[in-house]
PyMOL Python script that loads the backbone (N, CA, C, O; Angstrom):
from pymol import cmd

cmd.read_pdbstr("""\
ATOM      1  N   MET A   1     -12.706  12.948   5.878  1.00  0.00           N
ATOM      2  CA  MET A   1     -12.388  12.970   4.807  1.00  0.00           C
ATOM      3  C   MET A   1     -13.457  12.621   3.645  1.00  0.00           C
ATOM      4  O   MET A   1     -13.913  11.478   3.684  1.00  0.00           O
ATOM      5  N   PHE A   2     -13.957  13.572   2.498  1.00  0.00           N
ATOM      6  CA  PHE A   2     -14.195  12.679   1.410  1.00  0.00           C
ATOM      7  C   PHE A   2     -14.148  12.819   0.279  1.00  0.00           C
ATOM      8  O   PHE A   2     -14.169  14.030   0.058  1.00  0.00           O
ATOM      9  N   MET A   3     -14.051  11.814  -1.342  1.00  0.00           N
ATOM     10  CA  MET A   3     -13.443  11.863  -1.747  1.00  0.00           C
ATOM     11  C   MET A   3     -14.498  12.114  -2.909  1.00  0.00           C
ATOM     12  O   MET A   3     -15.623  11.638  -3.061  1.00  0.00           O
ATOM     13  N   THR A   4     -13.452  13.417  -4.021  1.00  0.00           N
ATOM     14  CA  THR A   4     -14.320  14.301  -4.874  1.00  0.00           C
ATOM     15  C   THR A   4     -14.227  13.356  -5.906  1.00  0.00           C
ATOM     16  O   THR A   4     -13.207  12.673  -6.006  1.00  0.00           O
ATOM     17  N   GLU A   5     -15.431  13.196  -6.911  1.00  0.00           N
ATOM     18  CA  GLU A   5     -15.658  12.916  -8.044  1.00  0.00           C
ATOM     19  C   GLU A   5     -14.237  12.914  -8.734  1.00  0.00           C
ATOM     20  O   GLU A   5     -13.703  12.006  -9.370  1.00  0.00           O
ATOM     21  N   GLU A   6     -13.906  13.817  -8.522  1.00  0.00           N
ATOM     22  CA  GLU A   6     -12.468  14.471  -9.535  1.00  0.00           C
ATOM     23  C   GLU A   6     -11.691  13.914  -9.313  1.00  0.00           C
ATOM     24  O   GLU A   6     -11.069  13.359 -10.219  1.00  0.00           O
ATOM     25  N   LYS A   7     -11.237  13.740  -7.667  1.00  0.00           N
ATOM     26  CA  LYS A   7     -10.168  13.040  -7.473  1.00  0.00           C
ATOM     27  C   LYS A   7     -10.256  11.563  -7.633  1.00  0.00           C
ATOM     28  O   LYS A   7      -9.199  10.944  -7.507  1.00  0.00           O
ATOM     29  N   SER A   8     -11.365  10.883  -7.896  1.00  0.00           N
ATOM     30  CA  SER A   8     -11.330   9.605  -7.437  1.00  0.00           C
ATOM     31  C   SER A   8     -11.737   9.862  -9.441  1.00  0.00           C
ATOM     32  O   SER A   8     -12.571   9.283 -10.137  1.00  0.00           O
ATOM     33  N   ALA A   9     -11.299  10.334  -9.598  1.00  0.00           N
ATOM     34  CA  ALA A   9     -11.055   9.975 -11.295  1.00  0.00           C
ATOM     35  C   ALA A   9      -9.691  10.071 -11.924  1.00  0.00           C
ATOM     36  O   ALA A   9      -9.309   9.507 -12.950  1.00  0.00           O
ATOM     37  N   SER A  10      -8.871  11.067 -10.953  1.00  0.00           N
ATOM     38  CA  SER A  10      -7.329  10.873 -11.106  1.00  0.00           C
ATOM     39  C   SER A  10      -6.498   9.043 -10.789  1.00  0.00           C
ATOM     40  O   SER A  10      -5.673   8.411 -11.449  1.00  0.00           O
ATOM     41  N   LEU A  11      -7.222   8.735  -9.500  1.00  0.00           N
ATOM     42  CA  LEU A  11      -6.952   7.295  -9.373  1.00  0.00           C
ATOM     43  C   LEU A  11      -6.590   7.015 -10.267  1.00  0.00           C
ATOM     44  O   LEU A  11      -7.016   7.204 -11.406  1.00  0.00           O
ATOM     45  N   ALA A  12      -5.017   6.088  -9.585  1.00  0.00           N
ATOM     46  CA  ALA A  12      -4.581   4.804 -10.470  1.00  0.00           C
ATOM     47  C   ALA A  12      -5.827   3.661  -9.570  1.00  0.00           C
ATOM     48  O   ALA A  12      -6.395   3.627  -8.479  1.00  0.00           O
ATOM     49  N   SER A  13      -5.760   2.775 -10.945  1.00  0.00           N
ATOM     50  CA  SER A  13      -6.643   1.394 -10.076  1.00  0.00           C
ATOM     51  C   SER A  13      -5.416   0.619  -9.879  1.00  0.00           C
ATOM     52  O   SER A  13      -4.314   0.951 -10.317  1.00  0.00           O
ATOM     53  N   GLY A  14      -5.823  -1.063  -8.784  1.00  0.00           N
ATOM     54  CA  GLY A  14      -5.213  -1.629  -8.162  1.00  0.00           C
ATOM     55  C   GLY A  14      -4.406  -2.242  -9.675  1.00  0.00           C
ATOM     56  O   GLY A  14      -3.419  -2.844  -9.250  1.00  0.00           O
ATOM     57  N   ASP A  15      -4.411  -2.334 -11.142  1.00  0.00           N
ATOM     58  CA  ASP A  15      -4.794  -2.921 -11.813  1.00  0.00           C
ATOM     59  C   ASP A  15      -2.760  -2.060 -12.862  1.00  0.00           C
ATOM     60  O   ASP A  15      -1.681  -2.376 -13.362  1.00  0.00           O
ATOM     61  N   GLU A  16      -3.768  -0.798 -12.464  1.00  0.00           N
ATOM     62  CA  GLU A  16      -2.535   0.108 -12.402  1.00  0.00           C
ATOM     63  C   GLU A  16      -1.674   0.504 -11.596  1.00  0.00           C
ATOM     64  O   GLU A  16      -1.230   1.563 -12.040  1.00  0.00           O
ATOM     65  N   LEU A  17      -1.135   0.211 -10.545  1.00  0.00           N
ATOM     66  CA  LEU A  17      -0.472   0.586  -9.758  1.00  0.00           C
ATOM     67  C   LEU A  17       0.247  -1.032 -10.031  1.00  0.00           C
ATOM     68  O   LEU A  17       1.087  -1.012 -10.930  1.00  0.00           O
ATOM     69  N   VAL A  18      -0.017  -2.661  -9.256  1.00  0.00           N
ATOM     70  CA  VAL A  18       1.042  -3.917 -10.594  1.00  0.00           C
ATOM     71  C   VAL A  18       1.821  -3.369 -11.520  1.00  0.00           C
ATOM     72  O   VAL A  18       3.031  -3.207 -11.364  1.00  0.00           O
ATOM     73  N   ALA A  19       1.145  -3.030 -12.604  1.00  0.00           N
ATOM     74  CA  ALA A  19       1.989  -3.157 -14.129  1.00  0.00           C
ATOM     75  C   ALA A  19       2.623  -2.064 -13.786  1.00  0.00           C
ATOM     76  O   ALA A  19       3.495  -1.815 -14.619  1.00  0.00           O
ATOM     77  N   GLN A  20       2.584  -1.387 -13.032  1.00  0.00           N
ATOM     78  CA  GLN A  20       3.573  -0.101 -12.606  1.00  0.00           C
ATOM     79  C   GLN A  20       4.705  -0.699 -11.859  1.00  0.00           C
ATOM     80  O   GLN A  20       5.915  -0.485 -11.942  1.00  0.00           O
ATOM     81  N   LEU A  21       4.095  -1.409 -11.193  1.00  0.00           N
ATOM     82  CA  LEU A  21       5.412  -2.241 -10.220  1.00  0.00           C
ATOM     83  C   LEU A  21       6.389  -3.348 -10.988  1.00  0.00           C
ATOM     84  O   LEU A  21       7.585  -3.640 -11.000  1.00  0.00           O
ATOM     85  N   GLN A  22       5.315  -3.730 -11.538  1.00  0.00           N
ATOM     86  CA  GLN A  22       6.164  -5.074 -12.817  1.00  0.00           C
ATOM     87  C   GLN A  22       6.737  -4.311 -13.472  1.00  0.00           C
ATOM     88  O   GLN A  22       7.802  -4.712 -13.940  1.00  0.00           O
ATOM     89  N   ALA A  23       6.384  -3.172 -13.732  1.00  0.00           N
ATOM     90  CA  ALA A  23       6.765  -2.371 -14.981  1.00  0.00           C
ATOM     91  C   ALA A  23       9.051  -2.180 -14.179  1.00  0.00           C
ATOM     92  O   ALA A  23      10.190  -2.479 -14.542  1.00  0.00           O
ATOM     93  N   SER A  24       8.370  -1.544 -13.077  1.00  0.00           N
ATOM     94  CA  SER A  24       9.737  -1.342 -12.041  1.00  0.00           C
ATOM     95  C   SER A  24      11.125  -2.616 -11.899  1.00  0.00           C
ATOM     96  O   SER A  24      12.352  -2.549 -11.842  1.00  0.00           O
ATOM     97  N   GLY A  25      10.440  -3.355 -11.890  1.00  0.00           N
ATOM     98  CA  GLY A  25      11.311  -4.708 -11.335  1.00  0.00           C
ATOM     99  C   GLY A  25      10.986  -4.656  -9.836  1.00  0.00           C
ATOM    100  O   GLY A  25      11.627  -5.400  -9.094  1.00  0.00           O
ATOM    101  N   ALA A  26       9.900  -3.716  -9.242  1.00  0.00           N
ATOM    102  CA  ALA A  26       9.838  -4.537  -7.971  1.00  0.00           C
ATOM    103  C   ALA A  26       9.448  -5.632  -7.298  1.00  0.00           C
ATOM    104  O   ALA A  26       9.858  -6.362  -6.395  1.00  0.00           O
ATOM    105  N   LEU A  27       7.901  -5.440  -8.511  1.00  0.00           N
ATOM    106  CA  LEU A  27       6.987  -6.801  -8.083  1.00  0.00           C
ATOM    107  C   LEU A  27       8.623  -8.482  -7.959  1.00  0.00           C
ATOM    108  O   LEU A  27       9.069  -9.169  -7.041  1.00  0.00           O
ATOM    109  N   ASP A  28       8.844  -8.389  -9.190  1.00  0.00           N
ATOM    110  CA  ASP A  28      10.116  -9.152  -9.293  1.00  0.00           C
ATOM    111  C   ASP A  28      10.910  -9.309  -7.839  1.00  0.00           C
ATOM    112  O   ASP A  28      11.234 -10.241  -7.103  1.00  0.00           O
ATOM    113  N   GLU A  29      10.978  -8.550  -7.844  1.00  0.00           N
ATOM    114  CA  GLU A  29      12.054  -8.804  -5.875  1.00  0.00           C
ATOM    115  C   GLU A  29      11.682  -9.473  -4.859  1.00  0.00           C
ATOM    116  O   GLU A  29      12.148 -10.259  -4.034  1.00  0.00           O
ATOM    117  N   VAL A  30      10.545  -8.873  -5.172  1.00  0.00           N
ATOM    118  CA  VAL A  30       9.556  -9.428  -3.505  1.00  0.00           C
ATOM    119  C   VAL A  30       9.105 -10.752  -3.933  1.00  0.00           C
ATOM    120  O   VAL A  30       9.036 -11.675  -3.121  1.00  0.00           O
ATOM    121  N   PHE A  31       8.713 -10.932  -5.497  1.00  0.00           N
ATOM    122  CA  PHE A  31       8.184 -12.295  -5.336  1.00  0.00           C
ATOM    123  C   PHE A  31      10.039 -13.485  -5.032  1.00  0.00           C
ATOM    124  O   PHE A  31      10.228 -14.414  -4.247  1.00  0.00           O
ATOM    125  N   ALA A  32      10.685 -13.049  -5.721  1.00  0.00           N
ATOM    126  CA  ALA A  32      11.951 -13.648  -5.767  1.00  0.00           C
ATOM    127  C   ALA A  32      12.099 -14.213  -3.967  1.00  0.00           C
ATOM    128  O   ALA A  32      12.226 -15.407  -3.699  1.00  0.00           O
ATOM    129  N   LYS A  33      12.052 -13.119  -2.888  1.00  0.00           N
ATOM    130  CA  LYS A  33      12.398 -13.107  -1.332  1.00  0.00           C
ATOM    131  C   LYS A  33      11.477 -13.829  -0.990  1.00  0.00           C
ATOM    132  O   LYS A  33      11.705 -14.749  -0.205  1.00  0.00           O
ATOM    133  N   ILE A  34      10.144 -13.592  -1.508  1.00  0.00           N
ATOM    134  CA  ILE A  34       9.321 -14.714  -0.687  1.00  0.00           C
ATOM    135  C   ILE A  34       9.270 -16.478  -2.005  1.00  0.00           C
ATOM    136  O   ILE A  34       8.842 -17.590  -1.698  1.00  0.00           O
ATOM    137  N   ASP A  35       9.794 -16.095  -3.190  1.00  0.00           N
ATOM    138  CA  ASP A  35       9.760 -17.461  -3.243  1.00  0.00           C
ATOM    139  C   ASP A  35      11.089 -18.410  -2.262  1.00  0.00           C
ATOM    140  O   ASP A  35      10.743 -19.481  -1.763  1.00  0.00           O
ATOM    141  N   ALA A  36      12.942 -17.784  -2.013  1.00  0.00           N
ATOM    142  CA  ALA A  36      13.667 -17.992  -1.502  1.00  0.00           C
ATOM    143  C   ALA A  36      12.792 -18.103  -0.423  1.00  0.00           C
ATOM    144  O   ALA A  36      12.124 -19.108  -0.666  1.00  0.00           O
ATOM    145  N   GLY A  37      12.492 -17.704   0.454  1.00  0.00           N
ATOM    146  CA  GLY A  37      11.160 -17.862   1.841  1.00  0.00           C
ATOM    147  C   GLY A  37      12.294 -17.084   3.212  1.00  0.00           C
ATOM    148  O   GLY A  37      12.736 -17.282   4.344  1.00  0.00           O
ATOM    149  N   GLN A  38      12.296 -15.766   1.653  1.00  0.00           N
ATOM    150  CA  GLN A  38      13.068 -14.722   2.602  1.00  0.00           C
ATOM    151  C   GLN A  38      11.904 -13.804   3.171  1.00  0.00           C
ATOM    152  O   GLN A  38      12.178 -12.972   4.037  1.00  0.00           O
ATOM    153  N   VAL A  39      10.756 -13.930   2.749  1.00  0.00           N
ATOM    154  CA  VAL A  39       9.595 -13.584   3.426  1.00  0.00           C
ATOM    155  C   VAL A  39       7.997 -14.443   3.251  1.00  0.00           C
ATOM    156  O   VAL A  39       7.661 -15.413   2.571  1.00  0.00           O
ATOM    157  N   SER A  40       7.446 -13.780   3.974  1.00  0.00           N
ATOM    158  CA  SER A  40       6.555 -14.393   3.988  1.00  0.00           C
ATOM    159  C   SER A  40       5.041 -14.141   4.014  1.00  0.00           C
ATOM    160  O   SER A  40       4.492 -13.259   4.674  1.00  0.00           O
ATOM    161  N   MET A  41       4.626 -14.753   3.462  1.00  0.00           N
ATOM    162  CA  MET A  41       3.197 -13.533   2.818  1.00  0.00           C
ATOM    163  C   MET A  41       1.943 -14.042   4.425  1.00  0.00           C
ATOM    164  O   MET A  41       0.869 -13.441   4.420  1.00  0.00           O
ATOM    165  N   THR A  42       2.039 -14.458   4.907  1.00  0.00           N
ATOM    166  CA  THR A  42       0.807 -14.750   6.087  1.00  0.00           C
ATOM    167  C   THR A  42       1.618 -14.691   7.222  1.00  0.00           C
ATOM    168  O   THR A  42       2.835 -14.657   7.043  1.00  0.00           O
ATOM    169  N   GLY A  43       0.986 -14.666   8.825  1.00  0.00           N
ATOM    170  CA  GLY A  43       1.692 -14.399   9.902  1.00  0.00           C
ATOM    171  C   GLY A  43       1.977 -13.132  10.270  1.00  0.00           C
ATOM    172  O   GLY A  43       1.937 -12.041   9.701  1.00  0.00           O
ATOM    173  N   SER A  44       2.394 -13.670  11.787  1.00  0.00           N
ATOM    174  CA  SER A  44       2.627 -12.138  13.119  1.00  0.00           C
ATOM    175  C   SER A  44       3.489 -11.024  11.494  1.00  0.00           C
ATOM    176  O   SER A  44       3.307  -9.922  10.976  1.00  0.00           O
ATOM    177  N   ASP A  45       4.321 -12.108  11.315  1.00  0.00           N
ATOM    178  CA  ASP A  45       5.722 -10.888  10.283  1.00  0.00           C
ATOM    179  C   ASP A  45       5.494 -11.088   9.176  1.00  0.00           C
ATOM    180  O   ASP A  45       6.110 -10.491   8.293  1.00  0.00           O
ATOM    181  N   GLY A  46       4.465 -12.058   8.893  1.00  0.00           N
ATOM    182  CA  GLY A  46       4.417 -11.622   7.060  1.00  0.00           C
ATOM    183  C   GLY A  46       4.284 -10.147   6.445  1.00  0.00           C
ATOM    184  O   GLY A  46       4.090  -9.064   6.998  1.00  0.00           O
ATOM    185  N   LEU A  47       4.447 -10.476   5.189  1.00  0.00           N
ATOM    186  CA  LEU A  47       4.081  -9.335   4.453  1.00  0.00           C
ATOM    187  C   LEU A  47       2.580  -8.740   4.040  1.00  0.00           C
ATOM    188  O   LEU A  47       2.450  -7.565   3.697  1.00  0.00           O
ATOM    189  N   LEU A  48       1.333  -9.772   4.113  1.00  0.00           N
ATOM    190  CA  LEU A  48      -0.058  -8.966   3.719  1.00  0.00           C
ATOM    191  C   LEU A  48      -0.227  -7.826   5.203  1.00  0.00           C
ATOM    192  O   LEU A  48      -0.692  -6.695   5.056  1.00  0.00           O
ATOM    193  N   PRO A  49       0.210  -8.329   6.515  1.00  0.00           N
ATOM    194  CA  PRO A  49      -0.239  -8.426   7.290  1.00  0.00           C
ATOM    195  C   PRO A  49       0.694  -6.613   7.884  1.00  0.00           C
ATOM    196  O   PRO A  49       0.229  -5.603   8.413  1.00  0.00           O
ATOM    197  N   ALA A  50       1.955  -6.948   7.488  1.00  0.00           N
ATOM    198  CA  ALA A  50       2.744  -5.841   7.934  1.00  0.00           C
ATOM    199  C   ALA A  50       1.829  -4.748   6.471  1.00  0.00           C
ATOM    200  O   ALA A  50       1.643  -3.579   6.812  1.00  0.00           O
ATOM    201  N   LEU A  51       1.492  -4.997   5.492  1.00  0.00           N
ATOM    202  CA  LEU A  51       1.221  -3.380   4.604  1.00  0.00           C
ATOM    203  C   LEU A  51      -0.154  -2.726   5.183  1.00  0.00           C
ATOM    204  O   LEU A  51      -0.524  -1.552   5.191  1.00  0.00           O
ATOM    205  N   LEU A  52      -0.948  -4.243   5.798  1.00  0.00           N
ATOM    206  CA  LEU A  52      -2.379  -3.922   6.236  1.00  0.00           C
ATOM    207  C   LEU A  52      -2.332  -3.001   7.430  1.00  0.00           C
ATOM    208  O   LEU A  52      -3.152  -2.163   7.802  1.00  0.00           O
ATOM    209  N   LYS A  53      -1.169  -3.363   7.942  1.00  0.00           N
ATOM    210  CA  LYS A  53      -1.089  -2.248   9.486  1.00  0.00           C
ATOM    211  C   LYS A  53       0.013  -1.138   8.622  1.00  0.00           C
ATOM    212  O   LYS A  53      -0.231  -0.202   9.383  1.00  0.00           O
ATOM    213  N   THR A  54       0.798  -0.668   7.854  1.00  0.00           N
ATOM    214  CA  THR A  54       1.349   0.198   7.063  1.00  0.00           C
ATOM    215  C   THR A  54       0.344   1.282   6.610  1.00  0.00           C
ATOM    216  O   THR A  54       0.560   2.490   6.701  1.00  0.00           O
ATOM    217  N   THR A  55      -1.373   0.423   5.846  1.00  0.00           N
ATOM    218  CA  THR A  55      -2.158   1.259   5.089  1.00  0.00           C
ATOM    219  C   THR A  55      -3.335   1.422   6.260  1.00  0.00           C
ATOM    220  O   THR A  55      -4.512   1.580   5.935  1.00  0.00           O
ATOM    221  N   LEU A  56      -2.906   1.368   7.662  1.00  0.00           N
ATOM    222  CA  LEU A  56      -4.336   1.890   9.044  1.00  0.00           C
ATOM    223  C   LEU A  56      -3.685   2.744   9.402  1.00  0.00           C
ATOM    224  O   LEU A  56      -4.197   3.812   9.738  1.00  0.00           O
ATOM    225  N   LYS A  57      -1.869   2.461   9.453  1.00  0.00           N
ATOM    226  CA  LYS A  57      -1.072   3.668  10.388  1.00  0.00           C
ATOM    227  C   LYS A  57      -1.485   5.105   9.825  1.00  0.00           C
ATOM    228  O   LYS A  57      -2.037   6.032  10.419  1.00  0.00           O
ATOM    229  N   ARG A  58      -1.002   5.002   8.352  1.00  0.00           N
ATOM    230  CA  ARG A  58      -0.619   5.567   7.496  1.00  0.00           C
ATOM    231  C   ARG A  58      -2.302   6.821   7.157  1.00  0.00           C
ATOM    232  O   ARG A  58      -2.099   7.911   6.624  1.00  0.00           O
ATOM    233  N   GLY A  59      -3.652   6.432   7.531  1.00  0.00           N
ATOM    234  CA  GLY A  59      -4.002   6.299   7.239  1.00  0.00           C
ATOM    235  C   GLY A  59      -4.725   7.435   8.343  1.00  0.00           C
ATOM    236  O   GLY A  59      -5.035   8.572   7.987  1.00  0.00           O
ATOM    237  N   LEU A  60      -4.891   7.006   9.475  1.00  0.00           N
ATOM    238  CA  LEU A  60      -4.907   7.315  10.755  1.00  0.00           C
ATOM    239  C   LEU A  60      -4.635   9.039  10.559  1.00  0.00           C
ATOM    240  O   LEU A  60      -5.292  10.080  10.590  1.00  0.00           O
ATOM    241  N   GLY A  61      -2.995   8.521  10.307  1.00  0.00           N
ATOM    242  CA  GLY A  61      -2.658   9.680  10.367  1.00  0.00           C
ATOM    243  C   GLY A  61      -3.018  10.790   9.703  1.00  0.00           C
ATOM    244  O   GLY A  61      -2.943  11.887  10.256  1.00  0.00           O
ATOM    245  N   ALA A  62      -3.381  10.675   8.646  1.00  0.00           N
ATOM    246  CA  ALA A  62      -3.995  11.628   7.439  1.00  0.00           C
ATOM    247  C   ALA A  62      -5.069  12.191   7.885  1.00  0.00           C
ATOM    248  O   ALA A  62      -5.161  13.409   7.734  1.00  0.00           O
ATOM    249  N   GLU A  63      -6.402  11.297   8.697  1.00  0.00           N
ATOM    250  CA  GLU A  63      -6.951  11.447   9.207  1.00  0.00           C
ATOM    251  C   GLU A  63      -7.620  12.595  10.513  1.00  0.00           C
ATOM    252  O   GLU A  63      -8.593  13.316  10.731  1.00  0.00           O
ATOM    253  N   LEU A  64      -6.161  12.094  11.209  1.00  0.00           N
ATOM    254  CA  LEU A  64      -6.165  13.215  12.318  1.00  0.00           C
ATOM    255  C   LEU A  64      -4.976  14.240  11.859  1.00  0.00           C
ATOM    256  O   LEU A  64      -4.619  15.057  12.707  1.00  0.00           O
ATOM    257  N   THR A  65      -4.336  14.261  10.579  1.00  0.00           N
ATOM    258  CA  THR A  65      -3.912  15.658  10.369  1.00  0.00           C
ATOM    259  C   THR A  65      -5.070  16.987   9.455  1.00  0.00           C
ATOM    260  O   THR A  65      -5.027  18.188   9.189  1.00  0.00           O
ATOM    261  N   ASP A  66      -6.271  15.484   9.196  1.00  0.00           N
ATOM    262  CA  ASP A  66      -7.412  16.228   8.769  1.00  0.00           C
ATOM    263  C   ASP A  66      -7.963  17.163   9.481  1.00  0.00           C
ATOM    264  O   ASP A  66      -8.337  18.299   9.190  1.00  0.00           O
ATOM    265  N   HIS A  67      -7.980  16.241  10.965  1.00  0.00           N
ATOM    266  CA  HIS A  67      -9.041  16.948  11.920  1.00  0.00           C
ATOM    267  C   HIS A  67      -8.382  18.123  12.468  1.00  0.00           C
ATOM    268  O   HIS A  67      -8.747  19.299  12.491  1.00  0.00           O
ATOM    269  N   LEU A  68      -7.132  17.445  12.988  1.00  0.00           N
ATOM    270  CA  LEU A  68      -6.232  18.863  13.581  1.00  0.00           C
ATOM    271  C   LEU A  68      -6.036  20.166  13.378  1.00  0.00           C
ATOM    272  O   LEU A  68      -5.797  21.116  14.123  1.00  0.00           O
ATOM    273  N   GLY A  69      -6.210  20.007  12.000  1.00  0.00           N
ATOM    274  CA  GLY A  69      -5.614  21.110  10.900  1.00  0.00           C
ATOM    275  C   GLY A  69      -4.319  21.287  10.790  1.00  0.00           C
ATOM    276  O   GLY A  69      -3.928  22.280  10.177  1.00  0.00           O
ATOM    277  N   TYR A  70      -3.262  20.260  11.424  1.00  0.00           N
ATOM    278  CA  TYR A  70      -2.043  20.196  10.892  1.00  0.00           C
ATOM    279  C   TYR A  70      -1.486  19.152  11.155  1.00  0.00           C
ATOM    280  O   TYR A  70      -2.335  18.280  11.335  1.00  0.00           O
ATOM    281  N   GLU A  71      -0.204  18.685  11.305  1.00  0.00           N
ATOM    282  CA  GLU A  71       0.361  17.357  10.981  1.00  0.00           C
ATOM    283  C   GLU A  71       0.873  16.849  12.968  1.00  0.00           C
ATOM    284  O   GLU A  71       1.404  15.765  13.210  1.00  0.00           O
TER     285      GLU A  71
END
""", "prot")
cmd.dss("prot")
cmd.show_as("cartoon", "prot")
cmd.util.cbc("prot")
cmd.orient("prot")
């Protein structure tokens, strides 16, 4: 699946998404849990590996859907 220039231009940047998450308070909740020791950033059960895993699974699912023509 290739991204068109039109679609690329309509994407929010990472900084824009972070600003939206900050405005909603979502990042404050995550950072509070990290500060309280309730969530680890790294390690096998950490936030970063979980985000990466979820991102890869979602991307692979989208690629399969595109390739097969159905979900």
